[in-house]
N, C-alpha and C positions, 0 to 999 in steps of 0.2 A: 701846458695845459691849452685847449684846445678853444676859442675867444665864442661865445656864444651871444645869439642875437634874439632880441624876442619885437615879433612885428603883429598890432595889432588892427587891423583894418577896418578905418574905419569910415571907409566909403559906400555913401547909399549900396545896399544890395543883400541877397546871399549871402553874404561871408560878414555882412559889416556888427563889427566886436566881435571874432574870432579873434585868434590865438594867435600867433604860429612860433616856434624854436626855429631857430636856425645854427646849425652847429661848422664851422669850419672845415674843410676839406683837410686830410691829410699832407702832409709839405707836398710828395710826390703826386699823389694824386688830383691836388693844386696847379701844379707846376703843366700838369698834361691839361688841366680842361685850360685855363688858362690860355695858353698854347692854342689850344682850338678854338675859343671862342675868339682872337685874333685872326687865325685865319679864316673865319666865318662876316667877322665884321667886316673884314677887309673886301671880304667879298660882295659885304654888301656896299658898298663904294668907302670907306677908312683911310684913310693911308698912312702906313703902318711903314716904319724905318725895319729891320733888317734887327738891328738893334732895341729895339724896344723892343720887340716878340723874344730876341735871347731873355729880357726880364724879367718872363716870369708877368708872375703875379703885379710884377713894379710896373711890369710895361703896361699893363691893362688899367691899370690901376689909370698911368696918365691918359693910355686910350681912352677908356668910359666915360671917366669921370664930367670932360667940359658937354655930354651930349645923353643924358639921365636916359632920355625918353627915347631916340632911336639905338641907344642900346642896348636900353630893354627887349624892342621890335628886335634886334638883327639877333639876339642872344636867345629867340624863339624856337630856333632849331631844336631837333627830335635828337643829336646826339651830344648837345650837351645836359642831359637830362637826368646824367646821374647824378644832376646837383639837390635831387630829390631824397635819396637818401639822405640826407643829410638838415630835412625838412622833414619837422615833421608839428603836431596838432595838440596845442596845449588847452585840454578843457579848462575852461571857467570856475571847477572845483577847485579852493585855494594846494588843496594835500591830495589831488591828481596829477598822476604821473603825465609826460609829455606820451603820446599816441600817434601809429608810426601816420603816414597822411593818404597810406591803399591801405583798405583792405580788402582783396577780392579786386573786382571789378568797383568798387568804392570807392570815392575818393570826395574827401575834409573841402576841399577848393568847388565852394558853386558859378565860380564868376574868372568868364579868362580874364581881367584885370587884375583878380586876386594874382593870379597866378606871374603876371608881366611886374605886378609890385613886388612880387617875391624874387622874383629874376635881381630885379636891379636891387631890393637888401644883399639880395646873397652876396653881388656883387663888391657892394658897399662892404659888407661883412669881410672881404675880403681883401681890399684894397684902401678901406676908406682911411689909413693909420698913415700909407705911403705919403709924405708930402711928396709935391710934386719935383718933379727931377732925382725922390730919393729910390734908393735902392732897397731890395732886402735882406738885411744882413743875415740869412739864411742858400743865399747862394754866392754863386762868383760872377753870374751875368754880371757886364758891364752895366749901365749906369742907363735909364730909357734915356734914346734923344726922346728930344720935342717934337709933334706927331704935325707936319706940315699940311 
């Protein structure tokens, strides 16, 4: 079963009090997403070894965790927008089911800072359970090397 995480926006603005439900990507899609994210981070100036890249999500965990805000900025590339398929809006009514984030041209997110926060939380959902130097048990890639 895939992990989920509820994120409630506490910062002032139009999204304050809104809750979003993030769902973990399937393994294959997550691996591709993590590899693309690390490519984008590398282009943004992060130093990422070949071994770290090959480690998939656990490599992203080692790369991204120490640089949360900078990582969020680097992850704003439209190539990573597939993540939004795994983010839903959770209405305040207790019995209301989660809703799609986008309906036509409308989106439940009204602040750019909310988008950035959700990107960082999305990475944390996928990588937060890795300890530094640990690797996923679902793959055969070598453990990630330290980020230089």
